[in-house]
N, C-alpha and C positions, 0 to 999 in steps of 0.2 A: 498345580505347580506347588512344590514344597517350599517352606520358608528357607531351607538351606540353599535351594536353587536360586531363589529370589535374592538372597544375600550376596550372591556372586555376580549379579547383573551390574553393569556399569551404571554409576549414578549420573543422570543427565545434569547438564548445567542449569543454573537458575537463569531465567530470561525475563525480560521486561517488554511491555508494550506501551508506547506513548500514545494515548488516545485523547478523546474529548474533542475531536475535530471532524465531524460532530460525534456526539455520544453514540448514536445508532451505528455508525461506521466502526467505532472502537469496539462495541459489543460484538458486532458481526465478525470482526477480525479475530476475536478470541475463539469463536466457533470454527473459523477456518483454520486457526492454529491447532486446535484439538484434532480436527480431521487430518491435518498434515502430520501430526504426531502419530496418529494411528497408522497412517500409511508408512511412515518412517520405521515404526516398530516392526510392522509386517515385513518390510524390505530387509531389515537387519536380523530378522528371526527372533525378535524379542517377544515373548508372550504378552499379549495385550490385556492389561487389567488396570484398575484404578491407580494402583501404587506405582505403575511404570511411567506415568505421565510426568513431565518435568514440572518443577515448581515454577510458576509463571505469575507475574504481577501486572495488572492493568492500572496504569495511572490515568484515570478518567477525570481530567481537570479542565475547567473553563479556560480556553486559550483564544485570544483575540483573532478576528478574521484574518486569514493569511493573505487572501487576494487584496483586501483593502490595505493591508500593511505594505504590500509590494508596490501599490500605487501611491502610497504616502509614506515615504521613507524617513520622514522626520522622527527624531526620538520622541517617545511618549508612551502612554499606557496602551495605545492601540497596537504597539509592536508585540509580537508573540515570543520573541527570543527569551525574555526573562522567565515567564511562566513555563516555557518548554524546558529551560535549564533547571528550574526548580523541581519540576516533575521528574526529570531525568536523574537529578540528584537523589530524590526519594527512591527511585528504582535502584540506584547504585547502593544506597544505604541498606536496601533489602537484600542485597547480594547478587543482583542481576549482573551477568557477565556479558550478555549480548542483548541489544535493544532494537526493536523494530518501531518505526514511526508509522502509525496508522492514518496517514494523510499524505497524498501526493504532493500538494503544493507546499506543505511544511518542509519538504526536502530542500527548499531554498535556504534553510537554516541548518542543514545537516553538518556543514563544515564546523560551525561554532560549537555544536553539541559534541562532535568527535574530538575537537581540540580541547574543550573544557574537561572531557572525561576520557583521557587516553587509556585508562585502565579497563575500559569497556569497548566492545566493538559495537558501533552504531551502524546497523545495516543501511545501505543506500538502496532503497526500494526501486528507484528509477533504473539504476545500473543493473539490478537483479533482473528486471523485466527485459531490458535490452539484451543482456547476456542470454536469456532464455530464447528470445526471438532469433538472435544470431545463431544459436546452437541448432535451432529448428529450420534454419535456412530461409527465414522470412526476409524478403528484400524490399518490401514496401508496406506501410501501415497508414491508416487514418487515425487521428488523435482526437478523442473527446476529452476535454479537460476544462479547467477554470481559466478565466482571463489571466489570473495571476500566473498560472503555470505556463500559459502560452507566452505571456510577456517576458517571463524570466527565462524562457527557453529550456526548461528543465529536461523535457524529453527530446526536444529538437537537437540539442548539443550532443547528448549521448547517442542518439540514433545516427547522427552524422558521423560520429567517430567510428561507429560500427558499419558504416556505409549502407545504412537502411534508409530508404526514402521515407519522408514523413509529410503527410498531407493534412493540413489543418482547415477547419471550417472558415467560411467568410464571416465578416464582422457581425452581420445580422444573425447568423447561425450560432456564433459564440454567445450572443445575447439570449438565444433560445436555450442554450445549455445552462446559462446562469439562472434563467427563470426556472428551469427544471430542478436545479440544485437548491435554490433558495425558496422559491414559491412552491416548489414541489416537495422534494424529499425532506428538507429541513422544516417545512411547515406541515408535513404529514399528508400532503396531497399527492399520492403516488400515481394516480391516473394522469394528472397533469405532467408529472415528471416523465412518465413513460412516453407520453405523446411527444414531448419536446425532444427527448433523447433519440427516439426512433426516427423522427423527422431528419435530424442532423446526420444520423448514421446512414440513412438511405441516401441523403444528398451526397455524402462523401463517396459512398459506393458507386453511385451512378455517375458522378462527375469525374472521378479519378480511376475507377475500376479496381479499387483496393478491396480485398476480401478479408483482411485482418484489421480489426479496430481495437485500439487500446482504450479501455475505459479509465482514463487518467484522473479520476476524482473518486474518492471512496464512496460518495453518494450515488454515483451513476449505476454501479452494479446492483444497488438496492432496489432500483426500479426497472432497469433494462435487463431483459432476458431474451433467450432464444425464441422469439415470436415468429409466427409464419411469415410476417413481413420482412424478417431479417434472415430468411433462408439464404444460404450461400455465403454468409458472413461469419467469420470466427471472431468471437468477442474475447479479448484478453483482459482478465481481471487482475490488476497488479497486486491486490491484496492476497489473492491465492498464491501468486508467485512468491511474495514476500513471506507469507505464512510458511510456505514450504522451506524457504531458506532459513527461517528462524528455527524450524523443527530440525533441519540438518545440523545446525550449530548446537542445538540443545542436546543432540545425541552424538556429539563428538566430531563434527566437521571442524575444519581448521578455525581456530580462534586464538587470540593473543594468549601467550603463556606468561604468567607473572610469578 
């Protein structure tokens, strides 16, 4: 492709990724975003090359545990809102026009981020997932998530609005998921994580007959994959959906005009 042709290509928007929750999930989200950008360029007929990818910034900062904060709502250093706001401010200063939050449970603070930074579009990953499910005609799902996400009703509320039935694990199964997240992925013990996640996925499938499962924590897809034991189940990775939405906005989907 000539430089003259390249100069006439539309310039994609600068976008940001709020990560650090945990770091492995933030790094994986960047990989998914680059893949989504490649697919978006191919769909738009844009020649794929290094210079055609959008400027994107990852704010990989230490942010207090989101589930713990939802269970202890007293003000203090254990609350994640302030570091999330500070990191989003850095992304805004770098020119980001659209931001994705690389954590499901952190969407409990989506409203305060969007309110504080009205000049940017802060994508709502949960809403993006539910819209995708609705568009595909899915009418019932099982939800694998953190206790914080369950207790806050992050997915349940949005799924109910879309008239999609949501089935959640029993208390002891939620504890298995938390073990897989904290003692498994976050501690680097992926075999333990895979065992815990698979066990709960199979329990939901057998108990409720659901064949679509939302992996509603960014750590879960890092350990859970299409294994023979999970045949017949469709695993929805919210990070893939959100990365695709961010790529759409980067290449000219509807975004605020200022």
